[in-house]
VOPAGU-2260 file (C-alpha; in pm, 1 decimal, decimal comma):
REM VOPAGU-2260
SITE   aa  ch    i         X         Y         Z
SITE  UNK   A    0     168,3    1946,6   -1864,8
SITE  UNK   A    1     180,5    1939,1   -1486,5
SITE  UNK   A    2    -135,3    1958,2   -1271,5
SITE  UNK   A    3    -267,3    2302,8   -1193,3
SITE  UNK   A    4    -277,1    2387,0    -825,3
SITE  UNK   A    5    -620,9    2390,7    -673,1
SITE  UNK   A    6    -765,2    2137,3    -918,6
SITE  UNK   A    7    -957,7    1842,0    -772,4
SITE  UNK   A    8   -1097,3    1507,5    -884,5
SITE  UNK   A    9   -1429,9    1339,1    -799,7
SITE  UNK   A   10   -1382,4    1124,6    -487,2
SITE  UNK   A   11   -1618,9     867,6    -639,0
SITE  UNK   A   12   -1355,8     769,8    -895,6
SITE  UNK   A   13   -1032,8     916,1    -770,2
SITE  UNK   A   14    -835,2     749,5    -495,4
SITE  UNK   A   15    -773,5     942,7    -174,8
SITE  UNK   A   16    -437,6     765,3    -163,6
SITE  UNK   A   17    -302,1     704,0    -509,4
SITE  UNK   A   18     -45,5     426,7    -549,2
SITE  UNK   A   19      11,0      98,3    -375,0
SITE  UNK   A   20    -183,3     167,5     -53,8
SITE  UNK   A   21    -410,4    -133,2      -9,9
SITE  UNK   A   22    -611,4    -273,0     283,3
SITE  UNK   A   23    -686,2      60,8     444,0
SITE  UNK   A   24    -780,0      77,2     810,6
SITE  UNK   A   25    -905,9     403,3     960,5
SITE  UNK   A   26    -990,4     538,7    1307,4
SITE  UNK   A   27   -1086,6     875,2    1457,0
SITE  UNK   A   28    -948,2    1042,3    1764,7
SITE  UNK   A   29   -1129,9    1367,6    1837,3
SITE  UNK   A   30   -1118,7    1581,6    1519,2
SITE  UNK   A   31    -842,0    1377,2    1362,4
SITE  UNK   A   32    -851,2    1077,2    1138,9
SITE  UNK   A   33    -565,3     824,3    1105,6
SITE  UNK   A   34    -517,1     556,3     846,5
SITE  UNK   A   35    -275,8     264,4     793,0
SITE  UNK   A   36    -210,9      36,0     491,4
SITE  UNK   A   37     -47,6    -296,2     406,1
SITE  UNK   A   38     316,9    -277,3     300,7
SITE  UNK   A   39     418,1    -637,6     209,6
SITE  UNK   A   40     794,9    -681,7     167,0
SITE  UNK   A   41     869,9    -308,0     179,9
SITE  UNK   A   42    1043,5    -149,4     474,0
SITE  UNK   A   43     986,2      56,4     680,1
SITE  UNK   A   44     648,8    -105,5     700,0
SITE  UNK   A   45     280,5       9,7     738,9
SITE  UNK   A   46     246,0     375,9     624,4
SITE  UNK   A   47      49,1     585,6     872,7
SITE  UNK   A   48    -155,9     891,2     756,4
SITE  UNK   A   49    -337,3    1184,2     910,9
SITE  UNK   A   50    -635,3    1379,7     784,7
SITE  UNK   A   51    -902,6    1622,9     910,8
SITE  UNK   A   52   -1154,6    1555,2     634,3
SITE  UNK   A   53   -1096,2    1194,8     513,0
SITE  UNK   A   54   -1005,2    1333,2     168,7
SITE  UNK   A   55    -669,4    1505,0     198,8
SITE  UNK   A   56    -403,2    1292,0     371,9
SITE  UNK   A   57     -49,4    1349,2     490,9
SITE  UNK   A   58     184,8    1070,7     572,0
SITE  UNK   A   59     315,0    1111,9     924,9
SITE  UNK   A   60     533,6     806,5     939,0
SITE  UNK   A   61     572,0     434,9     906,0
SITE  UNK   A   62     481,3     208,9    1205,6
SITE  UNK   A   63     745,4     -70,1    1161,5
SITE  UNK   A   64    1085,8      93,0    1156,3
SITE  UNK   A   65    1298,8    -149,8    1351,1
SITE  UNK   A   66    1412,2    -506,7    1311,0
SITE  UNK   A   67    1231,4    -629,0    1625,5
SITE  UNK   A   68     908,9    -507,9    1453,4
SITE  UNK   A   69     971,2    -622,2    1095,2
SITE  UNK   A   70    1302,8    -791,9     998,3
SITE  UNK   A   71    1374,8    -619,6     671,6
SITE  UNK   A   72    1504,3    -801,0     365,2
SITE  UNK   A   73    1361,2   -1139,6     450,2
SITE  UNK   A   74    1024,3   -1134,2     275,9
SITE  UNK   A   75     984,6   -1204,9    -103,0
SITE  UNK   A   76     756,5    -998,7    -313,2
SITE  UNK   A   77     389,3    -985,9    -199,3
SITE  UNK   A   78     472,0   -1146,5     131,3
SITE  UNK   A   79     569,5    -987,3     458,1
SITE  UNK   A   80     317,5    -747,7     621,2
SITE  UNK   A   81     -53,6    -804,9     539,1
SITE  UNK   A   82    -369,4    -610,5     623,2
SITE  UNK   A   83    -347,3    -405,5     942,4
SITE  UNK   A   84    -621,9    -271,7    1169,6
SITE  UNK   A   85    -568,8      67,1    1333,2
SITE  UNK   A   86    -773,0     166,1    1639,6
SITE  UNK   A   87    -771,7     423,2    1928,9
SITE  UNK   A   88    -874,7     286,8    2266,2
SITE  UNK   A   89    -798,8     373,8    2630,2
SITE  UNK   A   90    -583,9     670,6    2539,9
SITE  UNK   A   91    -352,8     474,4    2308,1
SITE  UNK   A   92    -337,4     382,0    1941,7
SITE  UNK   A   93    -340,5      10,6    1866,5
SITE  UNK   A   94    -225,7    -165,8    1555,2
SITE  UNK   A   95    -261,8    -532,4    1470,5
SITE  UNK   A   96    -130,1    -688,0    1151,0
SITE  UNK   A   97      -2,2   -1022,4    1012,7
SITE  UNK   A   98     363,1   -1088,6     919,9
SITE  UNK   A   99     320,6   -1412,1     728,0
SITE  UNK   A  100     699,8   -1477,4     731,6
SITE  UNK   A  101     760,2   -1432,4    1107,5
SITE  UNK   A  102     824,6   -1758,2    1301,4
SITE  UNK   A  103     726,7   -1581,2    1624,3
SITE  UNK   A  104     358,8   -1584,2    1522,2
SITE  UNK   A  105     180,2   -1414,9    1237,5
SITE  UNK   A  106     -67,1   -1180,7    1416,2
SITE  UNK   A  107     123,8    -908,5    1600,0
SITE  UNK   A  108      -9,1    -622,1    1812,0
SITE  UNK   A  109     164,0    -283,6    1852,0
SITE  UNK   A  110      70,0      26,0    2054,8
SITE  UNK   A  111     173,5     391,6    2060,6
SITE  UNK   A  112      69,8     713,1    2225,3
SITE  UNK   A  113     142,1     901,4    1895,9
SITE  UNK   A  114      43,9     739,1    1571,0
SITE  UNK   A  115     347,7     896,4    1414,1
SITE  UNK   A  116     554,0     668,1    1635,3
SITE  UNK   A  117     752,1     524,9    1791,8
SITE  UNK   A  118     547,5     209,8    1802,5
SITE  UNK   A  119     609,4     -61,5    2058,9
SITE  UNK   A  120     777,4    -399,8    2006,2
SITE  UNK   A  121     531,7    -659,9    1876,0
SITE  UNK   A  122     313,4    -874,6    2104,2
SITE  UNK   A  123     282,9   -1198,9    1909,0
SITE  UNK   A  124     -33,9   -1412,0    1911,7
SITE  UNK   A  125     154,2   -1736,4    1856,7
SITE  UNK   A  126    -150,5   -1964,1    1891,5
SITE  UNK   A  127    -352,2   -1823,6    1606,1
SITE  UNK   A  128    -349,6   -1898,6    1235,9
SITE  UNK   A  129    -471,1   -1688,7     943,9
SITE  UNK   A  130    -444,9   -1331,4     827,1
SITE  UNK   A  131    -630,9    -994,2     845,4
SITE  UNK   A  132    -681,3    -945,7    1219,1
SITE  UNK   A  133    -913,5    -690,3    1367,9
SITE  UNK   A  134    -920,7    -533,7    1715,7
SITE  UNK   A  135   -1233,2    -442,1    1910,8
SITE  UNK   A  136   -1327,9    -400,9    2277,7
SITE  UNK   A  137   -1654,6    -520,4    2424,0
SITE  UNK   A  138   -1858,4    -332,3    2694,6
SITE  UNK   A  139   -1648,1    -495,8    2969,5
SITE  UNK   A  140   -1325,3    -385,0    2813,6
SITE  UNK   A  141   -1225,9    -730,9    2681,5
SITE  UNK   A  142   -1015,8    -714,2    2368,9
SITE  UNK   A  143   -1149,9    -926,1    2086,2
SITE  UNK   A  144    -941,3   -1031,5    1784,6
SITE  UNK   A  145   -1152,6   -1122,0    1479,8
SITE  UNK   A  146    -952,7   -1264,4    1190,6
SITE  UNK   A  147    -962,1   -1476,0     870,7
SITE  UNK   A  148    -884,2   -1835,7     960,8
SITE  UNK   A  149    -809,3   -2127,2     726,1
SITE  UNK   A  150    -755,3   -2396,4     988,1
SITE  UNK   A  151    -946,2   -2729,5    1021,5
SITE  UNK   A  152   -1004,7   -2743,1     643,3
SITE  UNK   A  153   -1239,2   -2444,3     660,7
SITE  UNK   A  154   -1197,8   -2078,5     566,2
SITE  UNK   A  155   -1396,2   -1816,3     742,5
SITE  UNK   A  156   -1397,9   -1559,3    1022,6
SITE  UNK   A  157   -1292,3   -1659,7    1371,7
SITE  UNK   A  158   -1280,5   -1463,0    1694,8
SITE  UNK   A  159   -1101,9   -1490,6    2024,6
SITE  UNK   A  160   -1054,0   -1283,2    2339,0
SITE  UNK   A  161    -692,5   -1187,8    2408,9
SITE  UNK   A  162    -479,4    -987,4    2649,0
SITE  UNK   A  163    -320,2    -737,9    2400,0
SITE  UNK   A  164     -49,0    -638,0    2653,8
SITE  UNK   A  165      85,9    -989,5    2699,5
SITE  UNK   A  166     -23,8   -1170,0    2386,9
SITE  UNK   A  167    -218,9   -1431,8    2588,0
SITE  UNK   A  168    -520,5   -1596,6    2417,6
SITE  UNK   A  169    -791,5   -1618,2    2682,1
SITE  UNK   A  170   -1024,4   -1875,5    2523,4
SITE  UNK   A  171   -1056,7   -2120,4    2239,3
SITE  UNK   A  172   -1111,6   -1943,8    1907,6
SITE  UNK   A  173   -1465,7   -1974,9    1766,4
SITE  UNK   A  174   -1616,2   -1941,5    1422,2
SITE  UNK   A  175   -1839,8   -1638,5    1396,9
SITE  UNK   A  176   -1925,0   -1623,7    1025,8
SITE  UNK   A  177   -1834,7   -1808,5     705,9
SITE  UNK   A  178   -1972,6   -1530,8     485,1
SITE  UNK   A  179   -2238,8   -1550,1     218,5
SITE  UNK   A  180   -2093,8   -1842,1      22,1
SITE  UNK   A  181   -1849,1   -1648,7    -193,9
SITE  UNK   A  182   -1485,8   -1736,9    -193,1
SITE  UNK   A  183   -1224,6   -1596,6      51,1
SITE  UNK   A  184   -1414,2   -1456,2     341,8
SITE  UNK   A  185   -1144,1   -1223,5     490,5
SITE  UNK   A  186   -1065,8    -870,2     608,6
SITE  UNK   A  187   -1314,9    -862,5     903,8
SITE  UNK   A  188   -1379,1    -544,0    1102,9
SITE  UNK   A  189   -1616,0    -529,9    1404,1
SITE  UNK   A  190   -1796,3    -214,2    1516,5
SITE  UNK   A  191   -2064,8    -106,2    1762,3
SITE  UNK   A  192   -2340,8     129,2    1644,9
SITE  UNK   A  193   -2627,5     174,5    1884,7
SITE  UNK   A  194   -2757,7    -167,5    1997,3
SITE  UNK   A  195   -2601,0    -353,4    1709,7
SITE  UNK   A  196   -2255,3    -498,8    1652,7
SITE  UNK   A  197   -2162,6    -509,6    1281,4
SITE  UNK   A  198   -1918,0    -749,6    1122,4
SITE  UNK   A  199   -1801,7    -618,3     786,1
SITE  UNK   A  200   -1587,4    -857,4     567,4
SITE  UNK   A  201   -1444,6    -879,4     218,1
SITE  UNK   A  202   -1540,7   -1172,8      -7,5
SITE  UNK   A  203   -1479,0   -1293,5    -364,1
SITE  UNK   A  204   -1102,7   -1248,6    -353,8
SITE  UNK   A  205    -921,6    -919,7    -412,5
SITE  UNK   A  206    -968,8    -936,9    -791,3
SITE  UNK   A  207   -1272,2    -845,2   -1009,7
SITE  UNK   A  208   -1512,5   -1037,6    -795,2
SITE  UNK   A  209   -1430,1    -844,8    -474,4
SITE  UNK   A  210   -1720,9    -743,5    -256,2
SITE  UNK   A  211   -1811,4    -610,8      85,5
SITE  UNK   A  212   -2061,3    -806,8     294,4
SITE  UNK   A  213   -2199,3    -747,2     637,8
SITE  UNK   A  214   -2367,6    -919,5     923,2
SITE  UNK   A  215   -2493,6    -799,2    1266,0
SITE  UNK   A  216   -2563,0    -913,7    1618,3
SITE  UNK   A  217   -2668,6    -785,0    1954,0
SITE  UNK   A  218   -2343,0    -924,6    2088,8
SITE  UNK   A  219   -1992,0    -874,4    1954,1
SITE  UNK   A  220   -1949,8   -1249,5    1983,3
SITE  UNK   A  221   -2256,8   -1328,3    1768,6
SITE  UNK   A  222   -2451,0   -1509,4    1645,3
SITE  UNK   A  223   -2444,6   -1287,4    1340,4
SITE  UNK   A  224   -2730,6   -1253,5    1087,0
SITE  UNK   A  225   -2633,3   -1164,7     729,8
SITE  UNK   A  226   -2769,1    -852,3     562,2
SITE  UNK   A  227   -3061,7    -928,7     331,9
SITE  UNK   A  228   -2898,2    -748,4      40,3
SITE  UNK   A  229   -2544,2    -882,4      59,9
SITE  UNK   A  230   -2305,5    -797,5     -90,1
SITE  UNK   A  231   -2362,9    -438,6      28,4
SITE  UNK   A  232   -2094,0    -296,3    -196,7
SITE  UNK   A  233   -1924,7    -412,1    -519,4
SITE  UNK   A  234   -1837,9    -294,4    -869,0
SITE  UNK   A  235   -1811,7    -641,3   -1019,3
SITE  UNK   A  236   -1955,6    -695,2   -1364,3
SITE  UNK   A  237   -1990,7    -319,7   -1418,5
SITE  UNK   A  238   -1822,9     -60,6   -1630,4
SITE  UNK   A  239   -1717,0     144,8   -1328,0
SITE  UNK   A  240   -1358,2     278,8   -1370,6
SITE  UNK   A  241   -1276,7     160,0   -1016,6
SITE  UNK   A  242   -1275,3    -218,5    -991,6
SITE  UNK   A  243   -1176,8    -486,3    -732,2
SITE  UNK   A  244   -1345,4    -283,6    -455,7
SITE  UNK   A  245   -1356,0    -425,7    -108,4
SITE  UNK   A  246   -1176,0    -466,0     226,2
SITE  UNK   A  247   -1373,8    -171,7     367,5
SITE  UNK   A  248   -1327,7     -16,7     708,3
SITE  UNK   A  249   -1595,4     214,3     849,6
SITE  UNK   A  250   -1559,5     524,8    1061,7
SITE  UNK   A  251   -1805,7     769,6    1222,7
SITE  UNK   A  252   -1736,2    1132,2    1138,3
SITE  UNK   A  253   -1741,8    1407,0    1389,4
SITE  UNK   A  254   -2086,1    1514,4    1271,1
SITE  UNK   A  255   -2237,1    1172,1    1329,4
SITE  UNK   A  256   -2233,4    1063,8     965,1
SITE  UNK   A  257   -2036,3     762,1     853,9
SITE  UNK   A  258   -1782,5     686,3     587,4
SITE  UNK   A  259   -1576,2     394,3     467,9
SITE  UNK   A  260   -1228,5     366,6     325,9
SITE  UNK   A  261   -1176,8      63,8      91,8
SITE  UNK   A  262    -933,0     -71,4    -170,2
SITE  UNK   A  263    -981,9     -55,8    -538,2
SITE  UNK   A  264    -793,1     -67,5    -870,9
SITE  UNK   A  265    -812,7     135,8   -1188,3
SITE  UNK   A  266    -758,3    -109,1   -1478,7
SITE  UNK   A  267    -692,4      33,8   -1823,5
SITE  UNK   A  268    -630,6     -89,8   -2175,4
SITE  UNK   A  269    -772,3    -375,1   -2377,3
SITE  UNK   A  270    -928,6    -679,7   -2207,3
SITE  UNK   A  271    -852,2    -817,9   -1954,1
SITE  UNK   A  272    -739,9    -454,1   -1874,4
SITE  UNK   A  273    -441,2    -390,8   -1656,6
SITE  UNK   A  274    -384,0    -213,3   -1324,4
SITE  UNK   A  275     -37,3     -98,9   -1247,4
SITE  UNK   A  276     -39,1     112,6    -935,1
SITE  UNK   A  277    -151,1    -173,4    -716,3
SITE  UNK   A  278    -457,0    -154,8    -502,2
SITE  UNK   A  279    -530,8     204,0    -400,5
SITE  UNK   A  280    -737,0     362,5    -120,4
SITE  UNK   A  281   -1077,6     505,0    -194,4
SITE  UNK   A  282   -1357,1     670,7       2,7
SITE  UNK   A  283   -1733,1     606,6      22,7
SITE  UNK   A  284   -2013,3     765,8     221,8
SITE  UNK   A  285   -2217,8     531,2     436,7
SITE  UNK   A  286   -2580,6     579,6     529,0
SITE  UNK   A  287   -2799,0     354,0     738,3
SITE  UNK   A  288   -3124,6     203,7     619,9
SITE  UNK   A  289   -3317,8     -27,3     862,5
SITE  UNK   A  290   -2995,3     -44,3    1065,8
SITE  UNK   A  291   -2791,3    -177,4     771,5
SITE  UNK   A  292   -2503,6      17,0     607,8
SITE  UNK   A  293   -2556,7     144,8     256,3
SITE  UNK   A  294   -2245,7     249,1      56,4
SITE  UNK   A  295   -2286,8     559,5    -160,3
SITE  UNK   A  296   -2042,0     755,1    -373,6
SITE  UNK   A  297   -1834,0     999,1    -176,6
SITE  UNK   A  298   -1934,2    1360,1    -210,7
SITE  UNK   A  299   -1588,2    1506,4    -157,5
SITE  UNK   A  300   -1324,0    1616,9    -410,6
SITE  UNK   A  301    -969,9    1492,7    -399,6
SITE  UNK   A  302    -701,0    1750,1    -471,6
SITE  UNK   A  303    -488,7    1649,0    -772,5
SITE  UNK   A  304    -119,0    1644,0    -739,4
SITE  UNK   A  305    -116,9    1491,4    -392,3
SITE  UNK   A  306     156,3    1244,3    -503,5
SITE  UNK   A  307     373,5    1512,8    -669,0
SITE  UNK   A  308     691,5    1597,2    -480,9
SITE  UNK   A  309    1046,7    1732,2    -521,0
SITE  UNK   A  310    1296,9    1604,1    -268,1
SITE  UNK   A  311    1645,4    1747,0    -244,6
SITE  UNK   A  312    1702,3    1552,8      77,8
SITE  UNK   A  313    1790,8    1865,1     272,1
SITE  UNK   A  314    1537,2    1796,1     550,4
SITE  UNK   A  315    1663,0    1597,6     850,5
SITE  UNK   A  316    1610,7    1225,7     790,9
SITE  UNK   A  317    1434,3    1062,3     493,7
SITE  UNK   A  318    1075,3    1148,4     412,5
SITE  UNK   A  319     847,7     849,3     506,0
SITE  UNK   A  320     766,7     804,1     140,7
SITE  UNK   A  321    1100,9     631,0      85,2
SITE  UNK   A  322    1103,4     249,2     134,0
SITE  UNK   A  323    1307,4     -47,0      28,7
SITE  UNK   A  324    1221,4    -398,1     -85,6
SITE  UNK   A  325    1534,0    -526,9      87,4
SITE  UNK   A  326    1716,3    -381,1     381,5
SITE  UNK   A  327    1578,9     -65,5     539,9
SITE  UNK   A  328    1704,3     255,4     383,4
SITE  UNK   A  329    1876,7     357,6     709,7
SITE  UNK   A  330    2113,5      63,8     656,4
SITE  UNK   A  331    2257,1     181,4     322,1
SITE  UNK   A  332    2157,7     549,1     275,8
SITE  UNK   A  333    2328,4     845,2     443,0
SITE  UNK   A  334    2285,8    1218,2     401,1
SITE  UNK   A  335    2549,8    1456,3     263,6
SITE  UNK   A  336    2517,2    1828,0     197,5
SITE  UNK   A  337    2459,0    1756,0    -173,5
SITE  UNK   A  338    2181,2    1501,7    -128,1
SITE  UNK   A  339    2190,4    1138,3     -21,7
SITE  UNK   A  340    2442,8     861,0     -89,2
SITE  UNK   A  341    2286,0     518,5    -174,6
SITE  UNK   A  342    2512,6     223,7    -115,5
SITE  UNK   A  343    2493,6    -154,3    -183,0
SITE  UNK   A  344    2322,4    -375,6      73,6
SITE  UNK   A  345    2231,8    -736,4     -12,6
SITE  UNK   A  346    1905,8    -878,8     123,0
SITE  UNK   A  347    1810,7   -1224,2     232,9
SITE  UNK   A  348    1574,5   -1271,0     -70,9
SITE  UNK   A  349    1841,7   -1180,5    -328,0
SITE  UNK   A  350    1640,7    -867,2    -426,4
SITE  UNK   A  351    1786,9    -520,3    -426,0
SITE  UNK   A  352    1796,9    -289,4    -130,0
SITE  UNK   A  353    1710,0      38,9    -292,6
SITE  UNK   A  354    1553,7     371,6    -233,0
SITE  UNK   A  355    1197,5     356,9    -368,3
SITE  UNK   A  356     872,2     546,1    -358,7
SITE  UNK   A  357     521,8     433,8    -461,2
SITE  UNK   A  358     395,0     557,6    -795,3
SITE  UNK   A  359      57,4     729,8    -810,4
SITE  UNK   A  360    -148,3     869,8   -1095,3
SITE  UNK   A  361    -223,3     752,8   -1443,9
SITE  UNK   A  362      66,3     921,4   -1632,3
SITE  UNK   A  363     367,5    1079,9   -1472,2
SITE  UNK   A  364     739,0    1143,9   -1489,1
SITE  UNK   A  365    1009,9    1078,8   -1235,0
SITE  UNK   A  366    1347,4    1258,0   -1256,0
SITE  UNK   A  367    1658,6    1145,3   -1069,3
SITE  UNK   A  368    1958,0    1386,4   -1071,8
SITE  UNK   A  369    2255,5    1164,8    -989,7
SITE  UNK   A  370    2632,6    1184,6    -966,7
SITE  UNK   A  371    2743,5     828,8   -1060,8
SITE  UNK   A  372    3094,8     828,4    -925,0
SITE  UNK   A  373    3242,4     482,2    -981,0
SITE  UNK   A  374    2935,9     282,1    -877,5
SITE  UNK   A  375    2715,6      50,6   -1080,1
SITE  UNK   A  376    2350,7     138,2   -1025,5
SITE  UNK   A  377    2000,0     126,1   -1176,1
SITE  UNK   A  378    1718,3     382,3   -1174,9
SITE  UNK   A  379    1407,6     163,9   -1225,5
SITE  UNK   A  380    1033,6     133,0   -1229,2
SITE  UNK   A  381     968,3    -188,1   -1038,2
SITE  UNK   A  382     665,5    -406,7    -988,3
SITE  UNK   A  383     864,9    -689,9    -831,6
SITE  UNK   A  384    1211,4    -843,9    -865,4
SITE  UNK   A  385    1121,4   -1013,2   -1192,3
SITE  UNK   A  386     932,1    -725,0   -1353,3
SITE  UNK   A  387    1105,4    -387,6   -1393,6
SITE  UNK   A  388    1230,7    -141,6   -1655,2
SITE  UNK   A  389    1543,9      64,8   -1575,6
SITE  UNK   A  390    1842,6     272,2   -1672,5
SITE  UNK   A  391    2162,5      97,0   -1567,3
SITE  UNK   A  392    2478,4     297,0   -1524,1
SITE  UNK   A  393    2805,9     107,6   -1542,6
SITE  UNK   A  394    3153,3     145,7   -1706,2
SITE  UNK   A  395    3084,9     491,3   -1846,0
SITE  UNK   A  396    2757,3     397,8   -2017,7
SITE  UNK   A  397    2380,0     432,5   -1955,4
SITE  UNK   A  398    2189,3     126,9   -2072,7
SITE  UNK   A  399    1811,6      74,2   -2098,9
SITE  UNK   A  400    1714,4    -264,8   -1948,9
SITE  UNK   A  401    1390,0    -452,6   -1937,7
SITE  UNK   A  402    1327,6    -745,0   -1703,5
SITE  UNK   A  403    1011,8    -951,6   -1767,9
SITE  UNK   A  404     995,5   -1281,5   -1582,3
SITE  UNK   A  405    1301,7   -1487,0   -1667,3
SITE  UNK   A  406    1397,6   -1267,1   -1961,2
SITE  UNK   A  407    1624,8    -964,4   -1921,0
SITE  UNK   A  408    1694,8    -756,5   -2235,9
SITE  UNK   A  409    1930,8    -467,6   -2310,8
SITE  UNK   A  410    1753,9    -222,7   -2537,9
SITE  UNK   A  411    2013,5      48,7   -2607,0
SITE  UNK   A  412    2295,3     246,7   -2453,0
SITE  UNK   A  413    2467,9     581,0   -2459,8
SITE  UNK   A  414    2796,1     717,9   -2328,3
SITE  UNK   A  415    2754,9     862,5   -1979,8
SITE  UNK   A  416    2736,1    1246,1   -1993,1
SITE  UNK   A  417    2923,8    1469,1   -1752,7
SITE  UNK   A  418    2786,5    1471,7   -1396,6
SITE  UNK   A  419    2535,7    1539,6   -1259,8
SITE  UNK   A  420    2321,7    1319,7   -1490,9
SITE  UNK   A  421    1943,9    1350,5   -1515,7
SITE  UNK   A  422    1778,9    1009,1   -1559,0
SITE  UNK   A  423    1406,4    1008,7   -1628,9
SITE  UNK   A  424    1130,6     746,7   -1635,3
SITE  UNK   A  425     804,2     857,7   -1782,5
SITE  UNK   A  426     460,3     697,6   -1808,8
SITE  UNK   A  427     271,8     822,8   -2107,4
SITE  UNK   A  428     -19,5     737,3   -2334,8
SITE  UNK   A  429     -26,8     376,4   -2459,0
SITE  UNK   A  430      48,7     268,5   -2816,9
SITE  UNK   A  431      -2,7    -112,1   -2757,5
SITE  UNK   A  432    -348,9    -114,9   -2602,5
SITE  UNK   A  433    -207,2    -137,7   -2255,1
SITE  UNK   A  434    -240,9      90,6   -1955,8
SITE  UNK   A  435      53,7     314,1   -2063,9
SITE  UNK   A  436     392,6     324,6   -2231,1
SITE  UNK   A  437     708,1     362,3   -2023,8
SITE  UNK   A  438     992,4     578,6   -2156,0
SITE  UNK   A  439    1350,4     543,9   -2030,4
SITE  UNK   A  440    1523,0     879,0   -2087,0
SITE  UNK   A  441    1867,3    1028,0   -2029,4
SITE  UNK   A  442    1928,1    1404,7   -2018,1
SITE  UNK   A  443    2202,4    1534,1   -2243,0
SITE  UNK   A  444    2270,4    1900,6   -2182,9
SITE  UNK   A  445    1936,3    2081,6   -2236,0
SITE  UNK   A  446    1802,4    1795,6   -2447,1
SITE  UNK   A  447    1673,6    1447,6   -2369,8
SITE  UNK   A  448    1737,7    1115,0   -2537,3
SITE  UNK   A  449    1476,9     838,0   -2516,6
SITE  UNK   A  450    1667,5     513,7   -2496,1
SITE  UNK   A  451    1356,0     292,4   -2497,3
SITE  UNK   A  452     976,9     304,8   -2510,2
SITE  UNK   A  453     813,6      -6,1   -2359,8
SITE  UNK   A  454     466,7    -157,9   -2322,6
SITE  UNK   A  455     340,4     -91,5   -1969,9
SITE  UNK   A  456     131,8    -412,6   -1955,8
SITE  UNK   A  457     438,9    -609,2   -1852,4
SITE  UNK   A  458     462,7    -411,5   -1527,2
SITE  UNK   A  459     104,7    -484,7   -1427,3
SITE  UNK   A  460     -51,0    -714,5   -1167,1
SITE  UNK   A  461    -235,7    -899,7   -1441,6
SITE  UNK   A  462     101,0   -1009,0   -1592,0
SITE  UNK   A  463     318,4   -1035,9   -1284,6
SITE  UNK   A  464      64,1   -1153,7   -1029,2
SITE  UNK   A  465      87,3   -1074,0    -659,0
SITE  UNK   A  466     -51,3    -792,4    -445,9
SITE  UNK   A  467     178,7    -501,3    -500,6
SITE  UNK   A  468     210,6    -215,8    -744,1
SITE  UNK   A  469     477,9      -3,9    -911,8
SITE  UNK   A  470     746,5     182,3    -730,0
SITE  UNK   A  471    1023,6     396,7    -877,8
SITE  UNK   A  472    1371,4     420,4    -726,3
SITE  UNK   A  473    1735,2     346,6    -738,2
SITE  UNK   A  474    1958,3      55,4    -626,4
SITE  UNK   A  475    2329,1     -11,8    -652,8
SITE  UNK   A  476    2514,3    -323,0    -745,7
SITE  UNK   A  477    2851,3    -197,7    -633,4
SITE  UNK   A  478    2991,9     107,0    -452,7
SITE  UNK   A  479    2773,3     411,7    -414,8
SITE  UNK   A  480    2571,3     667,4    -607,6
SITE  UNK   A  481    2502,1    1028,9    -501,1
SITE  UNK   A  482    2142,3    1128,8    -559,7
SITE  UNK   A  483    2106,8    1512,8    -559,5
SITE  UNK   A  484    1730,6    1541,8    -622,3
SITE  UNK   A  485    1421,2    1340,9    -712,2
SITE  UNK   A  486    1117,9    1497,9    -869,1
SITE  UNK   A  487     784,5    1317,3    -929,6
SITE  UNK   A  488     503,7    1482,8   -1111,2
SITE  UNK   A  489     177,9    1370,9   -1268,7
SITE  UNK   A  490      81,5    1468,2   -1626,0
SITE  UNK   A  491    -243,8    1616,4   -1733,7
SITE  UNK   A  492    -378,7    1611,7   -2089,1
């Protein structure tokens, strides 16, 4: 069954952005909130969102849409664009992120007058190491970049003053905090509240031990004192359905209350349990006790079905939901009155350039109505280039294929029906103690034929590793395929 309109889920356990939307960063401009996420190898990069209530979000674009911003097709899985910070200052929106594969310098600053874009060319901070940069401005208007550094045999949080317009580092970077002693001090964000400057970081790694810790100082440059009850937020060693929580970014609401967005996962199945959507974005309320932040379950309700869509590609341009692990879609996709034509475009990593969208929800179905023509193509559920299940169309047949690591297996095939052909991938209840089962289905007239039913564990982060999650889409090996329509819908028991 499909979700009923108007239903909602508890924001304490349901993501405000379901699917692979990790490392959220949020800012407010007047009555409006804007949010950005990591995107790794996928292009266009860094999804940007708008909300009026921090619960319901609409994607307004992607920040990195050009080769001078992110050279598409050069980053292997789980590399590329790491955690961004999004801020509004001096009448402009500012974005800083790390491209760990860019020889120009990893930390890169962008600005825009409209967060929907276009965004500027990058200003590269070539002298700095590390990942997870943050932007803040002190009382004199000096821009401070606070980031995770791993230089000089140490790992911790460093800070440096920069000129964000020219990319000039104005001083020698200094250590400001090494955290509480847990592993992987990273993801720093710096804020002013009253007379205090707060430094919020992630620790413990982005797995089950993930936590949020905080320190404060009278100066944005420190020295910082750690909160007496660190970590201030974690779900480690609990039965909470949301795990791996951390990498929080705080924001003050229009009414003076505070909230935080953070990443988390929803593992399912038998131990060690498996998360498949990647790290998703969640919301917490924040109160202040003795001038320290306290994280509390968010009181709002998240509308269900936010990830559901039906796209016949009749609108001008592609919806920003569509991304590619190789070349950008605008390189190999073009619109026609009947839909979009997806062509073949090799990438520098050897992976496919395809038209993909992030998967959200626990159980769902994705329908692709295609006209195969003479092309060879695959409609697939992909975690990375070595972990995917798909329906491959070639030589008049539809074949179910499973790729798990170095093993690729053909599971069954059927003659290709008359065009257009409905190809369906469905996530349903598990039968092997995993997170779900994946069905690969072909439509035949008014009926459907399940070519394969597969264990969803093998398309999980616990099996494949890395930092990404599942996406569903189509790529071609030769010639072109016409996609008439794509429908994605969650299922409800």
